[in-house]
N, C-alpha and C positions, 0 to 999 in steps of 0.2 A: 912335449911334456917337460923339458927341461926350461923351455922359453917361458911356459907358463908359470914355474916356478920363480924364475927370474922375475916375472912381471909381480908376482906376489910379494917378492922381497922387496921389490921397489916401491910397491905401494905401502906395504908396511913401513918402510924407512920414511916415506915420505910422510905419512902420519903421525910418527915419532917426531919427525922434524918440527911438525907443525905445532905438535903439542909443547914442544921443549920452547918454541917462539911464543906461542901463547903465554906460557908459565912467565918466560923473560919479559916479555912484556909487561904481565899484571904484577911481576915484581918491582920493575921499573916506575909503573902507575900509580899503585895501589899504597906505596910505601909511604908515609909521611914520618916515620920515626917515632919513637916514644917521646911522650910528653918530658919537656923539661923545664923547671922552674928558671924563668928568667934572673938575671943577676939583679938585686937590689940595690948594691952599693950604699949600704947606710953604713955608717961606723961601727964599730964593736961595742961601744959604750956610750953611755950619756957623758955630755959634758960637765953635768952636775953630780956627778959620781953615784954611790949606791946610799941607801938610808941606812940608817943605824942599826946594828946587830939586832935581832927579832922583829923587826918592822913587818907586818901582814903585808900579803900578796893582793891585789884586788881581786884577783880571780878566786880568793879562799873565803870572801867576804859578801854574803847574800846581801841583798839591797835591803831588806828590811833590819837587817843586823847595822849597817852602814848608817842609815839615817834611822833616827830612833825616834825622831818626834812623832808622837802618835797622828797631829793631824796631818802633816808631811805624809806618812805612811798611808794616811786615809785617801788622800788626793790621788798620791801614785798609785793606790789601786784601783780608782775609779778610771783614772786615765788608762791604764793598761786594758779596761773592759770596753771604755767607750771612744775612745780616740779613734776618729775618722779615718786618719792616715795609717794608723797600727791596722784596722780592717781592713782597707785595701790591701796591704800590704799581707795579711795572711791570706786573701781571696788571691791574690796572685800566686803565692804558696800553694794553694789547692789547685789553680789552674795548671801549674807548669807540672803538679804531680801527675794529674790526669794527662799529660801531654807523653810524659815519663811511660805511663803505662800504656798509651797508646803505640807509643815507638817499640816498646819491649814487646808487643803482641806480634808484631810485625816479624818477628825473629822464630817465630812457632808456627806451623799449619794451622790453618783455620779449618774446622769441618762443619758440614750443615747436614742436617737431617730433612728430607723430601718425600712427599709422597703427591702423587698426580693421578688423575683421571682422564683421559683426552676420548672423547668420542665424534665421530666425524659421517658426513653423508656425501655420497656422491651421485650426483642426478644421473637417471638413467640416460640419458642424452650423452653422457661422456663415459659410460661403460663399455658400450660396443655391444652389448646382448640386450640393451633394451630393459634393463633391469638396475634400480637403483642399487647402490652399494653401503652397507652401514658398518664400518670398522668401529673396534673400541679397542684401547689399551689403556692398563694400568701400571702404574711404576712406584716403586719405593727405594730409595736409593740413599747413600751415605758418602757424601763429596767432599774431596779435600781440595780446597780453591787455591790455586796460584801459591805454590809456597817458593819461594825464592831459594835458591841454593848461594848461600853467601859467601862464595869462594874468595872475593876482593873485599870484604870487610863491609859494604856499604849499609847494610841495614844494622851491624853491629856501632859501627860509628853513628849512625843516625839516633841509635838506640843510648849510645853513650853521651852523645851530644844533648839529649833529653834530661838524661840523668843530669848530667851538670849544669844545665840549664834550673833543674828544680831544686838542686843543693845551692845554687847561687841567689836564688829567689829566697830560701831559708835562711843563707846567712844573711841575708840584706834585713829581712825582716826582723833578725835576731839585732842585728846593728840599729835598726830602729826602734826597738824595743829598750835596748840601753839608753840611745839617745831620747827618747821620750822620757825615762826617769830621771836622767841629769838634767834635762831642760825644766821638768816640773819641780824638782829641786832648787833650780837657779830662780825662776821666778819666785817661788815660795820664799826664797831668802831675800830676794829683791823685794818682796812685799813686807817682810818684818823690817827691812833697813827703812822703808820709806816711812811706816808706821811710826819708828823710832825717831827718825827725823821730823816729822810732823809734830810729834810729841816735844820734841825738845825746843820746836819752833814756837809753839803755843805758848810754852812755860817763857821762852824769852819775850815772846809778845806781852805777857801777863806782865812780866818785871818790867818792861821799857814803857807800858803804861803808866805803871806804879811811880816811875823816874820823870816822865812828862808833867804828872800831875803835881809830883813833889815839887816840880822845877816850877809851874805854872803858881803855885801858891807863894813860893819865894818871889816871883817875880811882881806878884799882886801887893806883898810887903815889901819890895825894893830892893829884896836880899839876893835877887839872880838876875840876870842880864837876860833879855829877847833872845840874842844869839844863841845862848844854850838852850832855852824854850824851843827855838826852831829845830835845833839839833837832835834834839830827843824825840820831837815829832816826827822828823824825818828817818830817823832810825825806827821808830815804832813800824811806820808805814812800809818800809823796807824790807822788814822781817813778816807784816801782813801780806805783800806781795810775794816772799819766798812762802809761804803757807799756801798760797791759791796754787802754786807752781807744784807742789810737794802733792797736794790733792788731787791735782789733775792727772799727775804721773802714777800715783797709786790707782787710780780708778783704771787707767788705761793698762795697768799691770794686772788689776784684779778680771779685766776683760779676757787678757791674753792667757791667764791662767786658765779660765773658764773655756776658753777655746781649747786649749792643750787636754784638759779634763774630758770635753767632749760632750758634757750635761751639767745643768749648774747644779752646783754643790749645796746641799741643804744642811742639815745638821751633821757637824763635825766635832770630832773630841778637841778638848783645848790644845793649845799648840804651846810653843816655849820661844822665848825671846833668842835674840841672836846669842847673848853670851851664854844661853842656857844649852845652846846647840852642840850635841855631844858627836861632833863628826871628826872622824880621824884623819890627821893632816901628815900622817909620817908612812904612808903605804909606799912599799919597796917597790922602785922601778924596775928592777930587774934587768938582765939584758935584752938589748932592742930586737934582737935576731927572735928570742923566745915570746915576748910580749906582742911584736907586729904581725909575727906570722899565727897568732892565736886570735887576732880581732877580727870580728864577726866581718866586717865591711873590706877588711884585705881578704877574706877566705872567700867573698862573695867576689869578688873582681878575680882572683886566680881560677876559680869554677867558671867565669864567663871566659877565661880565656882557655881553659881546657874543651869548652864549647865549641869555642870557633875551632881549636885545634883537630877536632873530630869530625866537624862541619868540611874542611880542608881535605880529610880522609874520604870523607861521603863524596866529595865533589869528584877527586880523582878517580873513584870507585866508579864513577858515573861513566867513564871512557871506555870501560870493559865490558865485556858480554853479561847478560842478564841472562839466568838459567830460571825458567819458573816449571814449575812439575805442577800437574793437575790430574786427579785420579776421582775415579767414582765405582763405588761397589755397590749392586743393588739388584733388585727384582723387577722382572716385565713380563706380563702375560696379557693376553687378548681378552679375558675377563677376571674380573675379580676373585673368583672362586678359584682360579688356577694360579694365583700369585705367587701361592708358596708350595705350589706343586713341584718335582722333580724336574729340571731342565730349564727353571724359569729366571735361573741367576744370569745376572748380565756385568760387563766391568768397562771401565774404560780408561786408559791412561795415555796422559797428552802433555809429553814434555816441550817445551818450547826455547829458543835461543834468539835474542834479539841483540842488536849491537850497533850503537849510532855511526852513519858513516858522514852523513851530511846533514846538519842541523843548522846552518846559516851562522855557525860559532855561538850557539846557546849555551852549549855543554861546556865548551871553554870560558865562558863569559860566567858561568855560574861559578866555575872555579876560581876567577879572579874576584869575583865577589867574596867567595869563602877566604883567599888569601889575606884582602882588603880588611876584612875583618878581624883577621887573627892580628894582622898589624896593629889594627886598631885598640884590640884587646890587651896585647903586650904593652903600649904605651899607656892605656888606661890603668894598667897594673902597677906599672912604675910608679905612675903617678899617684895613684892612691897610697902605696908603701911608703913614700916619700911625704906625702902630705902626713901621715899617721905619725911619723916620724918626728915632724916638725912640731905636729899638735902637742906630743908629750915632752918633747923638748922644751918648747915655750912655757908649758904648764909647771914643769918641773922649775922653771927659772923664775916664773911667776909667786911658784910657794916658797922659794928662799927669800925674794925680794918682799915680798908681803910680810912675812916675818918680820924681817927687819925694819920695815916700816910701823909695824904695830908696836914695837917697842920704842920708836921714837915718837909715835902718835901720844902715847901713855905719858911721856915725859913731857912731851909739850903740853898736853891737857893740864898736867898739873902744875906747870908753870905759867899759864895764861890765868889759871884761877886765881892763885895767889898774886899773879900782876893787879887782877881786877880789886880783890879786897884792898890791895894798896891802894890803887888809885881812888876807889870810892871814901877810903880815910882821908886820903889829902885832900880831895874836893871839900868833902864836909869840912876840914879845917882850915879852908879857904887857901892853901898853899898851890892848888892846881887848878886848872880850867877844867870845864865838865869834857872839852875835847878828847882829855887824857883818860876819863873814864869810858866814853863812846867809843875810843880806838881798843881799850882794853876788852870790852862787850862784844866788838865786832869780831877781835880775833879769837876770844874762846867761843863765840858762837860757831864759826868758821872751822875752827878744830873739835868742835864736839862734833859737827856733821862729817868731818873727814873720817874720826874716829870711826864712827858705825859703819861708813861707807868702805873702809881698809878691813873691819871686821866680816862685812858681808861678802866682800872680794874675797877673801881668805876661804868662806866657806865655798862659793861658787868655784873659785880653783880647786878644792877638795874634791866638790863633785864631777867637775869637769875631768879631773885627773882619774879617778874613780872609772869613770866611762871609758877614757883613752886607755888605760892598761888594761881593759876587757870585764872590769866588774861590772854588776847591776843586773846580769840577766840569772834569772832564777834556775839552780841546778835542777 
């Protein structure tokens, strides 16, 4: 009797030790630790410093408020509805949302309701009594199919990975939406710039035609030299060549804008000129840590990292036993009339346990793949946030530089215009050659073109900075 009690004790101790060993292995293999955001190593503030007191944050301004040109608003609205890249991104969001729902469903038991009727006949030659035997069986059952007890977190990690993938695609679509708004604005401002430069060039061509004709008449009367006529004609042809280049650039920009919008734009409300664009150029940059971590592209990169982190946990859990439960509860009888009679109930309970012992290194390779993808996601996240910091820093620097350039450009335009007037007076009085007038015309023309380009660059920088600081998305 004592020997039997001792054997039971030893058996019980063996089971306890085996259970503890399994738990120890599980704790060592399934734990990947809580997710920790990698260090970004970004400076605590921008080199350009903060904006003036009371300057608005980009995230506090809706894009319709920031871009007030009615024509530009109509183009952005069309692009948000018809742009094909945005349609692809939204379809990707819907796909990952469905994948997350599929993965989440694995965390719950599935149930099937089924009914069947079976009728079979055994020939007389096989019954042993020279009589055929006919059997019938009717069943009606509710079955819970293969529900996995997620002790090691394999299913939950797969579900979390699918959720992170969905959030990453959703943030990526928001980033694309904001970028699309800024790019439409940039192309629209470029189109306005080319339109104004084309108008300046046409005006210059008309002026140079008058000068050429005036010098021709003077040459016919002997009051002007042929060299002056040739210089005037050369200046005219140069302006005509510049006009052809600008018209080609204008057409290419219109084509690019139509591609972004996604459809040929028909009737549009009237727009504003470059100087009439009421775009704020004093957005507050905020702190780098506040701005960058709220950008959709950075959020998407971090969610991809979370997805990779969860996949590592699922890969490690694959080394541990999987416990599946299958249960069925139903009714069965030899005839349909007695299906619901007393004593027709039946049930089945089928637990199963499986654990990989040898698979040629497949499970270990899956873990290596998950680890490699996690390392890649870490590098991608760090690269994304560093690029985001550089983008904002570059735009802040450009904003300050362009403000100074515009002041200098306005002063230069005024000086070149006065110089042209003086040169024309000196030429008409005979105290200067036409070369002096021609130089003054060229300098004024170039400066007028540069002034328009600087104004467009200011507007484009403001639009890109608005996007880089997290604005543009509809709340």
